[in-house]
C-alpha positions in Angstrom: -19.7 -65.2 8.7 -16.9 -65.8 7.2 -16.1 -70.3 6.6 -13.2 -70.3 8.8 -15.9 -69.3 11.2 -17.7 -72.2 10.5 -15.1 -74.7 10.0 -13.6 -74.3 13.4 -16.6 -75.3 14.7 -17.6 -78.2 12.5 -14.2 -78.9 14.0 -15.2 -78.8 17.3 -18.6 -80.7 17.0 -17.8 -84.3 18.7 -17.9 -87.3 16.6 -21.0 -88.0 15.7 -22.5 -84.5 16.5 -24.9 -81.9 14.8 -24.9 -79.1 13.8 -27.9 -77.1 13.4 -28.7 -74.3 10.9 -31.1 -71.8 12.8 -31.2 -68.4 10.9 -27.6 -66.7 9.0 -27.0 -63.3 11.3 -23.9 -63.3 9.6 -24.0 -63.3 6.1 -24.1 -67.4 4.2 -21.7 -69.9 5.3 -19.5 -71.5 2.6 -19.0 -75.5 4.5 -16.8 -78.4 3.6 -18.7 -81.6 3.7 -15.9 -82.9 4.1 -16.3 -82.2 7.8 -19.0 -84.4 7.8 -17.5 -87.4 7.6 -14.3 -87.0 9.1 -16.6 -86.6 12.3 -19.3 -88.5 11.4 -21.8 -84.9 11.6 -25.4 -84.1 10.4 -25.9 -80.2 9.5 -29.3 -79.9 10.0 -31.7 -76.8 8.9 -34.7 -75.3 11.3 -37.3 -74.6 10.7 -39.3 -73.5 13.3 -41.9 -71.5 11.7 -42.8 -74.5 9.3 -42.5 -77.2 12.4 -44.7 -75.7 14.3 -47.2 -75.1 11.8 -46.4 -79.2 10.4 -46.6 -80.7 13.1 -48.4 -79.1 16.2 -48.7 -81.6 18.5 -45.1 -82.4 19.0 -44.5 -77.8 19.0 -47.4 -78.0 21.9 -44.9 -80.6 24.0 -41.8 -78.5 23.0 -42.9 -75.6 24.6 -44.7 -77.0 27.4 -41.1 -78.6 28.4 -38.8 -75.4 27.6 -42.1 -74.2 30.2 -41.4 -76.5 32.8 -37.9 -76.4 32.5 -37.8 -72.8 33.2 -40.5 -73.2 36.3 -37.6 -75.9 37.0 -34.7 -73.3 37.0 -33.3 -75.7 33.8 -33.5 -72.6 31.8 -32.6 -69.3 32.3 -32.9 -66.5 29.8 -30.6 -63.7 29.8 -32.5 -60.7 29.8 -30.2 -57.6 28.8 -33.0 -55.7 29.1 -36.7 -54.6 30.6 -38.8 -51.6 29.1 -42.2 -50.5 30.1 -44.7 -50.8 27.2 -44.9 -47.2 26.2 -40.6 -47.4 24.8 -41.4 -50.5 23.2 -39.9 -48.6 19.9 -36.9 -48.4 21.6 -36.8 -51.8 22.9 -37.7 -53.1 19.0 -34.6 -50.6 17.5 -32.5 -51.6 20.0 -32.9 -55.5 18.7 -33.1 -54.0 15.0 -29.5 -52.2 15.4 -27.8 -55.1 16.9 -27.5 -53.2 19.9 -29.5 -55.7 22.5 -27.1 -57.9 24.4 -29.2 -61.1 25.4 -33.0 -60.8 26.0 -35.0 -57.4 25.3 -38.5 -57.7 27.1 -40.7 -55.3 27.4 -43.4 -55.5 30.2 -46.6 -55.3 29.2 -49.2 -53.0 32.1 -51.3 -55.4 34.6 
């Protein structure tokens, strides 16, 4: 990810907003910290794995809320392709090779 992309993203955040850093698929960006002062924004690193371990109760509540939203139709994952279990290797390869668009689902037999 180029510095320009991150700076553009930071400039697009509303006053008092938060920029969540989840991963670095496109490389580790360089961030100009003056953007945080100009718009009173926060940069937050998200380490889901550790937060799930350290605060299991909150994690369980978050998952319950997420599934409730799914049941209510408020969350609609973008499924790009569904693979049968027999094609699981191909499914994982499509993710690894960055060919997947949307979520990749592997169906398990009943």
